[in-house]
C-alpha positions as CSV (number, residue, x, y, z in Angstrom):
1,X,51.6,-35.0,-57.4
2,X,52.2,-31.5,-58.6
3,X,53.2,-32.7,-62.1
4,X,50.0,-34.7,-62.4
5,X,47.9,-31.7,-61.3
6,X,49.7,-29.5,-63.7
7,X,49.2,-32.0,-66.5
8,X,45.5,-32.2,-65.8
9,X,45.2,-28.4,-65.7
10,X,47.0,-28.1,-69.1
11,X,44.8,-30.8,-70.7
12,X,41.6,-29.1,-69.4
13,X,42.9,-25.7,-70.6
14,X,43.6,-27.2,-74.0
15,X,40.2,-28.8,-74.2
16,X,38.5,-25.5,-73.2
17,X,40.3,-23.5,-75.8
18,X,39.5,-26.1,-78.5
19,X,35.8,-26.0,-77.5
20,X,35.9,-22.2,-77.5
21,X,37.3,-22.2,-81.0
22,X,34.6,-24.5,-82.2
23,X,31.9,-22.4,-80.6
24,X,33.1,-19.2,-82.4
25,X,33.6,-20.8,-85.8
26,X,32.1,-18.8,-88.6
27,X,33.1,-16.2,-91.1
28,X,34.3,-12.7,-91.3
29,X,33.0,-10.0,-93.7
30,X,35.2,-7.0,-94.3
31,X,32.9,-4.0,-94.9
32,X,34.5,-1.3,-97.0
33,X,33.0,1.8,-98.5
34,X,32.5,0.1,-101.9
35,X,31.6,-3.5,-101.1
36,X,31.7,-6.5,-98.7
37,X,34.2,-9.3,-98.9
38,X,33.4,-12.1,-99.3
39,X,30.0,-11.8,-100.9
40,X,28.1,-14.0,-100.7
41,X,29.3,-15.4,-97.4
42,X,28.4,-19.0,-96.3
43,X,28.1,-20.3,-92.7
44,X,26.4,-23.2,-91.0
45,X,23.4,-22.9,-88.7
46,X,24.4,-21.6,-85.3
47,X,27.6,-19.9,-86.5
48,X,28.4,-16.2,-86.2
49,X,29.5,-13.8,-88.8
50,X,31.8,-11.0,-87.8
51,X,31.2,-7.8,-89.7
52,X,34.4,-5.7,-89.6
53,X,34.4,-2.1,-90.4
54,X,37.2,-1.3,-92.9
55,X,35.8,1.9,-94.3
56,X,38.6,4.1,-93.1
57,X,36.6,6.2,-90.7
58,X,32.9,5.9,-91.6
59,X,30.2,4.5,-89.3
60,X,28.7,1.2,-90.6
61,X,25.3,-0.4,-89.9
62,X,24.1,-3.8,-91.2
63,X,20.4,-4.4,-91.6
64,X,18.8,-7.6,-92.9
65,X,15.8,-7.4,-95.3
66,X,12.5,-8.4,-93.8
67,X,13.9,-8.9,-90.3
68,X,14.4,-5.8,-88.1
69,X,15.4,-8.1,-85.3
70,X,18.6,-9.2,-87.1
71,X,20.7,-6.0,-87.2
72,X,24.3,-5.2,-86.4
73,X,25.7,-1.8,-85.5
74,X,29.2,-2.3,-86.8
75,X,30.2,1.2,-85.8
76,X,33.8,2.0,-86.2
77,X,35.0,-1.4,-85.1
78,X,32.9,-4.5,-85.7
79,X,29.8,-6.5,-84.8
80,X,28.5,-10.1,-84.8
81,X,25.4,-11.8,-86.0
82,X,24.4,-15.4,-85.3
83,X,22.1,-17.4,-87.6
84,X,19.7,-20.0,-86.1
85,X,17.9,-21.1,-89.2
86,X,19.0,-22.1,-92.7
87,X,18.2,-19.8,-95.6
88,X,19.5,-17.0,-97.8
89,X,19.6,-13.6,-96.1
90,X,20.1,-10.3,-98.0
91,X,21.5,-7.4,-96.1
92,X,22.2,-3.7,-96.6
93,X,25.3,-1.9,-95.3
94,X,24.7,1.8,-94.6
95,X,27.8,3.8,-94.2
96,X,27.7,7.3,-92.7
97,X,30.4,9.9,-92.4
98,X,31.8,12.4,-94.8
99,X,30.3,10.6,-97.8
100,X,27.2,8.5,-97.1
101,X,26.9,5.3,-99.0
102,X,24.9,2.0,-99.0
103,X,25.4,-1.4,-100.7
104,X,24.1,-4.9,-100.3
105,X,25.4,-8.4,-99.6
106,X,24.1,-12.0,-99.1
107,X,24.5,-14.6,-96.3
108,X,23.8,-18.2,-97.1
109,X,23.1,-20.4,-94.0
110,X,23.3,-24.1,-94.5
C-alpha cells in the first residue's frame, strides 16, 4: 500500500512540475549596458519574458512605447513581463548608475 501511495505521489509531483514548466515557458533577455540579447525576442501569447540585468552594477528599467502599463523594473536582478496580445512591441532600457545609458529592443508576440 505504501508503494502505491508513493508511486501516486511521485506521478503527481512529476505532472505538477511539467505543468509548471509549461506555464513558465517563454524567453530570457540579457540586458547589458550596450544592448539586449536576443533582439528581437519572440514569444507566444501568454508567455513571459524574463529581463535579466547583466550591466555589472547599474540599475535597469524597461519601458514599452505607448503603454505605460507594461513596464518592468529590472533593478539589479531581473523582472518579468507577460504578453496577452499578439503584436510587435518596442521597448527602451534605461540604465542608471555611474554612467547613465539607454537603448531599445523589440518583442514579437505571435
